N, C-alpha and C positions, 0 to 999 in steps of 0.2 A: 531383532526386535525393532519396531518402528519408533522413531523418536521425532519430536518436534518441539519448537518453542511455543509456549502458550501462557496466557494469563490465567491463573488459577484462583478461584474464590472459594474459601471455606467458611461456613457459617454454622452457628448453633444457637440455642436458646440459653441465655444466662439464667442460672438457678433452676434448670429444668427439673432436677430431682425434687427440689423443694415444692415447685408448682404441682408436680404430679402427686406428691404426698399430700398436698392440701386438698386438691380436687382433680382427680385423674380424668374423669369424663369431661369436665369443663375445659381442662387444658388441652386435651386431644381434639375436642371440637373446635376450640379457638385456633389451634395450630393448623388444622385442616382448612378452616375458612381463610386464614391468612395466606396459606399456600395457594389456594384457588383464586383468591381475589387480588392478591398483591404480589407475592414473591414470584410464582411461576410466570405470570404475565410480564413482570418486569424483566425477568431473565430472557424471555422470548423476544421482547421488544429490543433488547440490547444484544441479540444474536448469541446468547450463551447456550451451552449444552449441559443439561443436568446429567452428571456422570452417575451419581448414586445418592441415595438418602439413607440415613441411619438414625432412626428415632427422631431426635430433634436436630440432627446434623444434616448438612447439605454440602455436596462437592460439585462445583460448576467450572467448566472450561470455557474460556473466551479467546478469540483470536487477537483481541486488542485489550491492552490494559486500560485504555480510556473507556471502552465499553464496560469493563468490569467495575471500574470506579464509579461511572455514572449510574450503573445498576445499583451498586451498594449504597451510594449516597441517596438515591431516590427512595430505596426501600426504607432506610433509616429515617429520612425526612418524613415520609408518610407514616411510619410507625410512631414517631414522636407526636404527630397530630392525633392519631387514633388513641394513644395512651394518655392524652391530656386529662381526661375525666375518669380514668381508671385508677383505683387505689394502688399504691406502689407495690403492695404485697401480691397483687393479682396481675400485674403487668407482664406481658410476654415481650421481652426485649432481646433482640438478636445481637450477637457479637460476630463481626466479619473480619477475616484476614485475606489479604490479596498479595500475591507474589507473581513475578514474571520469571520463568525459568524453563529448563529442559525437562520434558516429561517423557515417560515411556508409555506406549499404548499397547494394551493387551486385551483383545476383543473390544468391548466397549468401556473398559475400565482404564484408569490412568494411575501411574506410579512415579516415583522418583523424588529428587530433592525439591522440584517445583511444587509438588503436592505437600510434602512434609513441612516445608517452610510456611506455606499458606496456612496449614493447620495450626502450626505453633504460633503464628501471628494472631490468628483468631483467638487463641487461648489467652493472649495478653491484652486483647482489645477490651475497652470498657463496654458495659451493657449499653446498647444503643449506638455504639461507635464502630469505626472502621480503622483497622491498623494495616498499614502497607509497608512493604520492604522498600529499601532505597532504590533497587532496580525498577520497581513499579513506579516509584515517585518520579524518577527521571523521565519516564515516558508519559506521565500524566500531567506534570506541572505545566501551567499555562494553557491547558486545554479543557479544563473543567472548572466551573465557577464555584469553588468551595475553598475554605481555608485549610491550610496544612500546618501541623505542629510537629516539629522535630522532637522526638522523645529519646534521642541518643542511641548508643549501642545497646542492644538487648541480648542477653544470653538465653538462647532458646534450647529447650530440651532436645537432646540427641542431635543437635546441630553443632558442628565442630567449632566454628568461629563465631564470636559475637557479631551481630548484624545491626547496621543502622536501620532505624524504623521511624515511621511517621504516622500520625493520626490525622484522619480526615474529620473535619467538623462540618457535617452537612448543613447545620443551621447557620454557620458563619460564612456569609458570602465574601468571596475574595473581591478585591478591587477589579472592576472591568478593565479589559485590555485597552480600550480607548473610548471613554465616555463621550457621548455626542455633545458637541458644542456648536454655537452659532457664530457666524462671522463677526457679529457685533461684540461678542464676549471674548473671543480668543482668536488668534491667527489660525489659518488653515493648517492642517497637519501635513507634514511631508510624507510622500509615499516611501515606503520601505524599499530596500534593494532586493525585493523578491515579489512575485505576484501576490497582490493583496485583494481580499474579497470579503464581503459580508453577505450572509444568507438572511434576507429580510423575511419577516413573517408572511406566510402565504395567505392569500385572500380566500375566505370561505364563500364560495359561490353557491352553496347548497340551499335549496328552498326550505329545507327543514331547519329549525333553530337548534342551537346547542351542538353544532358539529365542528366547532373550532378545534376540538381536541385532535381531529383527524389531520388538519393542516399543521397544527403545532407539533404533532408527532413526526410528520415528514420533515419539517424544518430541523427538529432536534437531531434526527438521524443523519441528515445530510451534513449538518454542521459538525457532528462528531466525526463523520467519515473524512471530511475535508481537513479537519484538524489533525488527522493522522498523516497528512501529506506534508512532510517537513519543509518542502520547498515553497509552501504557501504561507502567507500571513493571513490568518483567519480571525475576524472580529468575534469576540465572545458573544454567546447567545444573549446574555443579560443586556448588553448594549444594543444588539440588533432588535430585540423585542420592544425597545422604547419607541420604535417606529410603527408599532402596530396601530392601525386605524388612523395614521397621520397622512395627510396629502403632501408628498414631497417629490422632488425630481432627482434623477440620477446624479446630476452635477453637484447639487447641494449635499447629497449623502456622501459623495466621494470626498468633498472638501471637509465635511464635518468629522468623518471617520478616518480620513486618510487612506482610502482604498481606491484601487484602479477599476475594480469590477464589483458588480452586485448581482446576486442571483435572486430572482423573484419568481413567484408562481401563484397558482390558484388550484383549489380543490373543489370539485363539484360532485355531490352525491345525489343520485336520482334512483330511488328505490334501492335495489341491491347492487347498483353499479357505481363505480368511482371513476372520475376522469381527473387526471392531474397534469397540469401544463407547467413547464419549467422553462425559464429563459435567462440567459446570461447577457448582461449589458455592460458596456464600457462606460465608466462614469464621466470621462473627459468630454466626450461628444454625444453620449447617449446612444451610441451605435449598438445594434443587436449582434452579438458574437455567435450565439448558439441557442437553439431552442429544441424542445422535444415534448411529446405527449405520451402519457401512459394511461392505459385503461385496464380495469380489473374489477373483480367482485368484492364487495365489502367484507364477505366472510373469509376472503383471502388477504385481508388488509396487511397483516404482518409480512406475508410473503411478498406482496406488492411493494410494501415499504422497503424491504431489503433489495428488491430488484431495482427500484427507482434509485435508491441510494447508491447501489453499486454502479449503475449505468451513468448516473449524473457525475459521480466522482471520477469514473473512468473517462467520460467524454470531456470533462472540464480540463483535465491535464493537457491533452494535445491542443484543445481550443485556446486555452489561455497561453500555452507555450507559443502558438502561432501568433496570437495577438501581441505578446511581449516582444517577439522578434520584430514585428511591424513597428511597435512603439520605439524600439531601439534604432530602427532604420530612419525614423523621422527626426531623430536628434541630430543637432549640429556636431561635427567632428570634435570641436573643442570642448563639448559637454560630455563626451563619452567617458564612462568610468569602467571599472573592472566588470561589473555586472552587465553593462551594455555590450562590451566586446564579447562576453560569454554568450549573451543572447544572439548576437550576430553569428557566432560560431555554430550555434545549435543545428541549423538546417544542414550545414556542411558535415557536422559530426555524424548525424543520423543517416546521411545519404549512403554510407558504406561503399563509397567509390574512391579510388586511389587519389585522383586530383582533388576531390572535395575534402577528403580527410587531410590532405596537405594544407589546403586553405584554412581548414578549421584550426590546425595547429598554429598557423601564423596568427590568427585572431586570438587564440588562447594564450599565446606567448605575450601578446600585447596586454591582455587582461592581467597576467601574472607579473608583468613588468610594473603595473600600477599597484597590485596587491599580491605579493608572492605567496601569501598564505590563504588565498581564496579557495575553499575546499571544492566548490563545483568546478571551477576552471582546472584545478589540479586533477580531479577525477576524470573529467572529459578528455584532458590531454593524455592521461593514462590509457583511456579507452581507444583513442586514436592510434597510439603506439601498439596496443593490442591488436587492432585491426591490421596493422602493417605485418604482424607476425602470422595471424591465422589465415589471411587472404593471399599469402605469398607475394606481398608487395616489397618486403624488405630483403636486402642482399644478405644481411646477417640477422636471422630470425631470433637468435639468442639475445642479441643486443636490444632488439625491440621489446622482447619479453621482459628483460631486466628493467628497461625504462618504464614500461607499463606498470610493473609491480611497484617500483619505487614511487611513482607519482600517485598511484591509487592508495598505497599505504600511508603516504603523507596526508592525503585528503581524509582518510578514515581516522587517523590520529586526532585530527582537529574536529571532525564531525562524524563520530562513530555511530550516531543514531539516525542518520539520514538514509532513507531507503535507496535513493538513487546512488549515493556514494557506496553503500554496502553492496548494491547490485553490480556496480562497476568492479569493485574489488573481488566480488565473487566470480565475475566473468574472467578477470585476469587470472585468478587462481585456477580457474578451469583450464585456461590456455597453457598453464605451466604444469598441468596434469595433477594438481593438488585438489582432487575432487572432494575429499572429505571436508576440508576447510571451506571450499567453495559452497558446499551444500549448507553448512552452518550459516554462512554469510547471507546466502540467498533466502533461506528460510526465515532468517531474522528480518530481512528486508520486507518480505510479504507479511510477516507477523506485525511489524510496525505499521505497514500500510497495505492492507489486503487488496487495495485497488491499484497497486503499482503494476501496471500492465507489463512494463519492460522487465521488471524483476521476475514476473511469471514466465515471460519469454525466455529469460536466461536460465530459469529452472528447467524449462523444456529442453534447452540445448544440453544442459548437464545430464538430463535423463537419456538423451540420445547418446552422449559420450559414455554413459554407464550401461548401455545395452538394455534400456528400459523404454522401448518405443511407445508402448501403450500409455505409460505415465506421461511421456513427453507430449503425446497428442492432447491429453487432458489439459496440460499447462498451456500449450499453444492456443487451444480453443478458448481457454479462459482469458488469455491475453487479448485475443480478437474480440471476445464478447465485452470485455471491460473497456476497450478503446477502439471502437469500430471505424473511426475516422483518422486513426493514427498514421502518419507518413511512414512509420516503421513497420507497418503490417506486412509489407512484402517479405520481410525477414521471417515473420511467423509462417508464411507460406513455404519459405525455404525450409524452416524447421519441421513443418509437417511433411514435406517431401523427404527430408532427411530421416524422419522417424520411419517412414515406409521403406526407405532404402535400407535402414538398419534391419528392418523386419524382412528384407528381401522381397518386398512387394514392389517390384521395379516399375511396373506400368503406372501405378498410383503415384509413386515417387516422381516420375517424369512429369506427370500432369501438374503436380504442385510446383515443380521447378519452373515449368513453362508459365504458370500463372504468376509466379514471382517476377519472372523476366518481363512479362507484359506490363507489370506495374512499375518496374525499375529496370529498363533495358541496359542502363550503364553499369549495373552491378554484375560485371562480366565474370567475377569469380564463381558465379553460380554454374557456369558451363562446366567446371570441374565435376560437379555433382551430376549435372544433366547427362553429360557424355557417359559417365560411369553407369548410371541407371539404365540408360537406353541400351548400352552394351550388355548389361546384365539381363535385360528383358529380351535380348535376341533381336532387337530392332536395329540391325547393323547399318542400314542406309542412313537412318536418322542419327544414329550414334556417330557415324563418321562426319556428318554435317556439324553436329555439336562439338565434336573433337577439333574440327578445323577452326571453328569459332574460338574455342579455348586457346589454340595455338597462336591465333592472331594477337591475343592479349598476354599470353604466357609462352613466348617462343622458346624460352630456355627451361621450361618446366620439366622436371624429371620425377620419377616415382620416389626417389630419395627426398627431394625437396617437398613433395606432397606429404610424405609421412612426417617430416619434421614440422610442418605447419599445422596439419590437422591433428585433432586430439581424440579421435575415436578409439575404440578398443582395438587391440592387435587383430582380432578376427575380422572386424569390419574393415579395417585398413587393408588387410590382405585381400578381401573380396574387391574393394575399390581398385586396388593396385592391379589385380588380375584383369578386371574389366577394362581398365585403361591400357594395360599392356597389350590386350587383344587388338586395340586400335592403333598401336604403334608407339605408345609413350615409352621412352627409354628408361632403364633403371638408373 
């Protein structure tokens, strides 16, 4: 059976039987209208999938708890407005429950504790209210502008243990993350030790009046997506929208909100066509870091909104990462902190080259000397040790694997809901052949941040190691689509080559390996795969050339060492070993 982590929303109508008994036709007509005009569009806007409906009940799956909560809060807020003039005995009021957990997929239906708990939480929700589990609350808090109320441990029907639960109060606005201030009223806010960004209201450039909702919808979706990236500090929408219609400059906004970057854009509608332009600006100097343009038809607005959100979130991660590295390089040595050393280490971490990885470890050790419990530095150091094992750089592969596991697990203990840290731990678990746990960690990472390109890439590698090359290709292509300018993309081409090698499509595998080497010539470990694939394809002359290059960098490599480092299935390793044995690699 297929399993995955998901946010599950269950909803029903409070007092449905009473309403039906009072006026069946009116109740059904009202419910149908609400579904058509409010509920279904809200679910679509927040990327939910309606699994099934049962009379007054509704079961919806979301990839993100934030999306589920925003959807639920929006529906209940709108329903409160619509019910304002309706007599209490005639009101249709929804009860909504949300939980994040493991679900089982069977055809188009879903089952499991994730579904059961959501349904039980819906049962204890107040009419017009939203009740969420503690698991959901941990993912939502700080990312949605509503008030939360802890209602303590709840005993739920057919659920073994009492569960902590929370109520969302859609009408009660939470305090904004950073309310705008002026320099005359308060000192400038200090930048946090992570990339900080505000998504400003987009300009409506349409000739037609009343089109602000298009721009606002895009901003809402992008803000929600960026809020899922735990490595970002994202200003709440309520603060960002105070700038709507105001003439300001990037430097002032950066000082008022305490952010290093702002994302701004415009939406233009002409007839049935939409054009949306987005640009990322560094607030310190007003420099443009990244920009892009999107075109589509208005009747494809929701699809276009999803595509824009996905591409913006995916492109911003490497763009901001590169900008943060440059910012750390501009700092004086005496001003460097743990975050700055970690930023300086990043390009060396992602190079996947022996000397670069060693340099990364030096910088990360400096970061950890300042802050021994800095999760990002711990996880990246673990990833560097994992590289030493899988790329045959270490004399003792087992020792490198143990160091990688220890560091990655320490990071996860302190920041277990960070997608990057989960992805690192998933990669490390992959390299010690603990594929089941690796899958849980990586699927949780992409559930927390569906735009985490590197997590999708690591899922692709896990599929390769599990003899699922077609699934691997889907994950690598998603990673490339999410982050088309990422310096790590050469490794996605290696992954695509590996998928074709697992499928014994050796000519296509060799083509992808060569593409990766063109982008990163110093990633010499790729020659292990290239030589094997060319040998498997019967291209003996080219295979011997690649084999000679491999021996330049791995003069002591043996089939035994290769098997110890690589974590493919025994059948795949047997084929690789045989292909390299033909070229003269000793056992």
